[in-house]
C-alpha positions as CSV (number, residue, x, y, z in Angstrom):
1,X,0.0,0.0,0.0
2,X,2.8,2.5,1.0
3,X,4.7,1.7,-2.2
4,X,1.6,2.3,-4.4
5,X,1.0,5.6,-2.6
6,X,4.6,6.7,-3.2
7,X,4.2,6.0,-6.9
8,X,0.9,7.9,-7.1
9,X,2.5,10.8,-5.3
10,X,5.3,10.7,-7.9
11,X,2.7,10.9,-10.7
12,X,2.9,7.3,-11.9
13,X,-0.3,6.2,-13.6
14,X,0.9,3.0,-15.3
15,X,-1.7,0.4,-15.9
16,X,0.3,-2.2,-17.8
17,X,3.2,-4.5,-16.8
18,X,5.2,-1.4,-15.7
19,X,2.7,-1.1,-12.7
20,X,4.0,-4.3,-11.3
21,X,7.7,-3.8,-12.2
22,X,7.9,-0.3,-10.7
23,X,6.3,-1.3,-7.5
24,X,8.4,-4.5,-7.2
25,X,11.6,-2.5,-7.7
26,X,10.6,0.2,-5.3
27,X,9.4,-2.3,-2.7
28,X,12.8,-4.1,-2.9
29,X,14.7,-0.8,-2.5
30,X,12.5,0.3,0.4
31,X,12.6,-2.9,2.3
32,X,16.3,-3.5,2.0
33,X,17.1,0.1,2.9
34,X,14.8,-0.1,6.0
35,X,16.6,-3.3,7.1
36,X,20.0,-1.7,6.5
37,X,18.9,1.3,8.6
38,X,18.1,-0.9,11.6
39,X,21.8,-1.7,12.0
40,X,23.2,1.6,10.8
41,X,25.1,3.4,13.6
42,X,26.6,6.2,11.5
43,X,25.8,9.8,12.3
44,X,22.5,10.9,10.8
45,X,22.2,7.5,9.1
46,X,24.8,8.6,6.4
47,X,25.6,5.0,5.6
48,X,21.9,4.3,5.0
49,X,21.6,7.3,2.6
50,X,24.6,6.0,0.7
51,X,23.1,2.5,0.6
52,X,19.8,4.0,-0.7
53,X,21.7,6.0,-3.4
54,X,23.5,2.8,-4.5
55,X,20.2,0.8,-4.7
56,X,18.6,3.5,-6.8
57,X,21.6,3.6,-9.2
58,X,21.5,-0.2,-9.4
59,X,17.8,0.0,-10.4
60,X,18.6,2.5,-13.2
61,X,21.5,0.3,-14.3
62,X,19.2,-2.7,-14.4
63,X,16.7,-0.8,-16.5
64,X,19.5,0.1,-18.9
65,X,20.8,-3.5,-19.0
66,X,17.3,-4.8,-19.7
67,X,16.9,-2.3,-22.6
68,X,20.3,-3.3,-24.0
69,X,19.4,-7.0,-23.7
70,X,16.1,-6.4,-25.6
71,X,18.0,-4.7,-28.4
72,X,20.5,-7.6,-28.5
73,X,17.7,-10.1,-28.6
74,X,16.0,-8.2,-31.5
75,X,19.3,-8.1,-33.4
76,X,20.0,-11.8,-32.9
77,X,16.4,-12.5,-34.0
78,X,16.8,-10.5,-37.2
79,X,20.2,-12.1,-37.9
80,X,18.8,-15.6,-37.4
81,X,15.8,-14.8,-39.6
82,X,18.1,-13.6,-42.4
83,X,20.3,-16.7,-42.0
84,X,17.3,-19.0,-42.1
85,X,15.9,-17.1,-45.2
86,X,19.2,-17.5,-46.9
87,X,19.3,-21.2,-46.1
88,X,15.8,-21.8,-47.4
89,X,16.5,-19.8,-50.6
90,X,19.7,-21.9,-51.2
91,X,17.9,-25.2,-50.6
92,X,15.0,-24.3,-52.8
93,X,17.1,-22.3,-55.3
94,X,14.9,-19.3,-55.6
């Protein structure tokens, strides 16, 4: 519930698969940061803030990695399609 309210406050109005993805990622960041904070003895929870910053950066890096993997999969698919088409053309001598 809290995670959903945070996303609504941020202006998120996704109604597709992104609704689940964004809430899962934020839930993971929130819960791990809260657990980290329970053992943080640094002044003003500085280590927790650094931990949170790192988790947010990780989330953005993951999004970039997924996007790059999607492009790679598309390129491989096109390459395989072209190879298959060339093979079929050679076999059937078009």
